[in-house]
MARVEX-339896 format. One record per residue (C-alpha): residue number from 1; x negated, y, z; residue in three letters. Coordinates in pm, whole numbers. Layout:
N
NODE   n      X      Y      Z res
NODE NUM      X      Y      Z ALA
...
END
This chain:
90
NODE   n      X      Y      Z res
NODE   1   2976   2358  -1350 UNK
NODE   2   2787   2656  -1516 UNK
NODE   3   2899   2930  -1301 UNK
NODE   4   2840   2746   -983 UNK
NODE   5   2487   2643  -1093 UNK
NODE   6   2433   3086  -1172 UNK
NODE   7   2533   3155   -842 UNK
NODE   8   2335   2905   -701 UNK
NODE   9   2018   3039   -904 UNK
NODE  10   2082   3381   -805 UNK
NODE  11   2094   3338   -489 UNK
NODE  12   1799   3124   -480 UNK
NODE  13   1615   3418   -652 UNK
NODE  14   1680   3662   -401 UNK
NODE  15   1519   3491   -129 UNK
NODE  16   1248   3685     46 UNK
NODE  17    922   3451   -130 UNK
NODE  18    812   3393    247 UNK
NODE  19   1149   3198    311 UNK
NODE  20   1065   2934     -3 UNK
NODE  21    962   2632     97 UNK
NODE  22    852   2306   -113 UNK
NODE  23   1185   2080   -189 UNK
NODE  24   1134   1771    -83 UNK
NODE  25   1353   1438    -95 UNK
NODE  26   1225   1221    141 UNK
NODE  27   1294    898    -63 UNK
NODE  28   1078    983   -303 UNK
NODE  29    788   1063   -106 UNK
NODE  30    603    761    -91 UNK
NODE  31    267    789   -295 UNK
NODE  32    320   1153   -406 UNK
NODE  33     12   1389   -379 UNK
NODE  34    -47   1681   -175 UNK
NODE  35   -301   1971   -101 UNK
NODE  36   -385   2117    200 UNK
NODE  37   -361   2518    191 UNK
NODE  38   -699   2511    416 UNK
NODE  39   -871   2203    411 UNK
NODE  40  -1078   2091    689 UNK
NODE  41  -1380   1886    695 UNK
NODE  42  -1415   1817    346 UNK
NODE  43  -1030   1703    324 UNK
NODE  44   -854   1893     78 UNK
NODE  45   -609   1603   -116 UNK
NODE  46   -389   1380     45 UNK
NODE  47   -115   1079    -88 UNK
NODE  48    171    982    105 UNK
NODE  49     79    610    194 UNK
NODE  50    408    481    365 UNK
NODE  51    747    653    534 UNK
NODE  52    849    588    869 UNK
NODE  53   1193    546    943 UNK
NODE  54   1460    518   1232 UNK
NODE  55   1760    417   1181 UNK
NODE  56   1783    419    822 UNK
NODE  57   1644    785    830 UNK
NODE  58   1314    903    700 UNK
NODE  59   1138   1070    997 UNK
NODE  60    777   1098    937 UNK
NODE  61    531   1015    652 UNK
NODE  62    157    851    689 UNK
NODE  63   -105   1089    462 UNK
NODE  64   -413    929    371 UNK
NODE  65   -712   1213    270 UNK
NODE  66   -841   1119    -50 UNK
NODE  67  -1221   1214     85 UNK
NODE  68  -1278   1019    404 UNK
NODE  69   -952    759    370 UNK
NODE  70   -863    910    721 UNK
NODE  71   -501    845    787 UNK
NODE  72   -208   1071    975 UNK
NODE  73    153   1037   1035 UNK
NODE  74    321   1403   1027 UNK
NODE  75    705   1492   1045 UNK
NODE  76    796   1504    667 UNK
NODE  77    983   1801    672 UNK
NODE  78    599   1990    790 UNK
NODE  79    537   1910    380 UNK
NODE  80    809   2147    307 UNK
NODE  81    584   2505    451 UNK
NODE  82    385   2624    165 UNK
NODE  83    146   2801    384 UNK
NODE  84     47   2480    482 UNK
NODE  85    122   2198    190 UNK
NODE  86    144   2245   -185 UNK
NODE  87    245   1976   -419 UNK
NODE  88     73   1779   -660 UNK
NODE  89   -346   1819   -627 UNK
NODE  90   -474   2177   -694 UNK
END
């Protein structure tokens, strides 16, 4: 087990930094907090309020802006792009 972990860790650390993305388990997204890298209309902090499933698979999530309470739906995988979203409130 230790050798396998070292190989995975070594491989991960040699990836170009621009290819690194937020690692997300879609089942644990509910109530998670996110920060927009480029906020618009003073909407910087967001919270996942619900998950959208199709055939028992999570396909999207609803994000609610803390500032305005505006809600929108996006593909949960879009949250993996660190150039757009940061995990937590920064």
